[in-house]
C-alpha positions in Angstrom: 3.2 -5.2 -20.2 3.3 -7.7 -17.5 6.6 -9.5 -16.9 6.4 -13.3 -16.6 8.8 -14.4 -13.8 7.6 -17.8 -12.9 4.5 -20.2 -12.7 2.4 -18.0 -10.5 3.0 -15.0 -12.6 0.4 -16.0 -15.1 -2.2 -15.9 -12.3 -3.3 -12.6 -10.5 -0.9 -11.2 -7.8 -1.2 -13.4 -4.6 -2.8 -11.8 -1.5 -1.0 -11.7 1.7 -3.0 -14.6 2.8 -1.9 -16.8 -0.2 1.7 -15.8 0.1 1.5 -16.9 3.8 -0.1 -20.3 2.7 2.6 -20.8 0.1 5.3 -20.0 2.6 3.9 -22.2 5.1 4.0 -25.0 2.6 7.8 -24.3 2.3 8.3 -24.4 6.1 5.9 -27.5 6.7 7.8 -29.6 4.1 11.1 -29.1 5.9 12.5 -27.1 2.9 15.4 -24.7 3.6 13.9 -21.2 2.6 16.0 -18.4 1.3 15.1 -15.1 -0.4 16.3 -13.6 -3.5 15.7 -10.3 -5.0 16.3 -8.4 -8.4 15.8 -4.7 -9.2 15.2 -5.4 -13.0 14.6 -9.1 -13.5 14.1 -10.5 -16.8 12.4 -13.9 -17.6 15.5 -15.6 -18.5 17.5 -14.5 -15.3 18.3 -17.5 -13.5 20.5 -15.7 -10.9 19.1 -13.2 -8.6 20.8 -11.6 -5.6 20.7 -13.5 -2.5 19.1 -11.8 0.5 21.4 -12.9 3.5 22.1 -16.5 3.9 19.7 -19.4 3.5 17.8 -20.1 6.6 19.5 -23.5 7.4 18.1 -23.5 10.9 14.6 -24.2 9.4 12.8 -21.2 10.8 9.2 -20.7 11.5 6.7 -19.2 9.2 6.7 -15.8 10.9 10.5 -15.5 10.6 10.4 -16.4 6.8 7.7 -13.6 6.4 9.7 -11.0 8.6 12.7 -11.6 6.3 10.7 -11.2 3.2 9.5 -7.9 4.7 13.0 -7.0 5.6 14.3 -7.5 2.1 11.3 -5.5 0.8 12.2 -2.6 3.0 15.8 -2.7 2.2 15.0 -2.9 -1.6 11.8 -1.3 -2.2 12.1 -1.2 -6.1 13.0 -4.9 -6.3 11.0 -8.0 -7.1 11.4 -10.7 -4.4 11.5 -14.4 -4.7 11.0 -17.1 -2.0 12.9 -20.3 -2.7 12.7 -23.7 -0.9 15.6 -25.8 -1.1 15.3 -29.7 -0.6 18.5 -30.8 1.3 17.8 -34.6 0.8 17.6 -34.2 -2.8 19.8 -31.2 -3.1 17.8 -29.1 -5.4 15.2 -26.3 -5.5 11.9 -27.8 -4.7 9.9 -24.6 -5.0 10.6 -20.9 -6.1 8.2 -18.2 -6.5 7.8 -14.4 -6.7 6.3 -12.9 -3.5 6.6 -9.3 -4.5 6.9 -7.6 -8.0 8.6 -4.5 -8.5 
């Protein structure tokens, strides 16, 4: 049984190139990226654990991808989500799972 953890979860798993393109969209739009992870997420879980602090310094794409890889290395059995926060509207503009456990 496949867990449905967001909009993209109804599509085939994203390739590395597709994840890079989506993360580039977060960075290019000036959103504040942060990474969340959960070892046993359920579709109704709205609060995942935060990986480090949100990247308020607006890092480059490679830094965001490096943090995703670092989170995956430290939590190999976890699902990982990338969130893009819009500081002007003060809400999450985008959120998607980049790695499923």
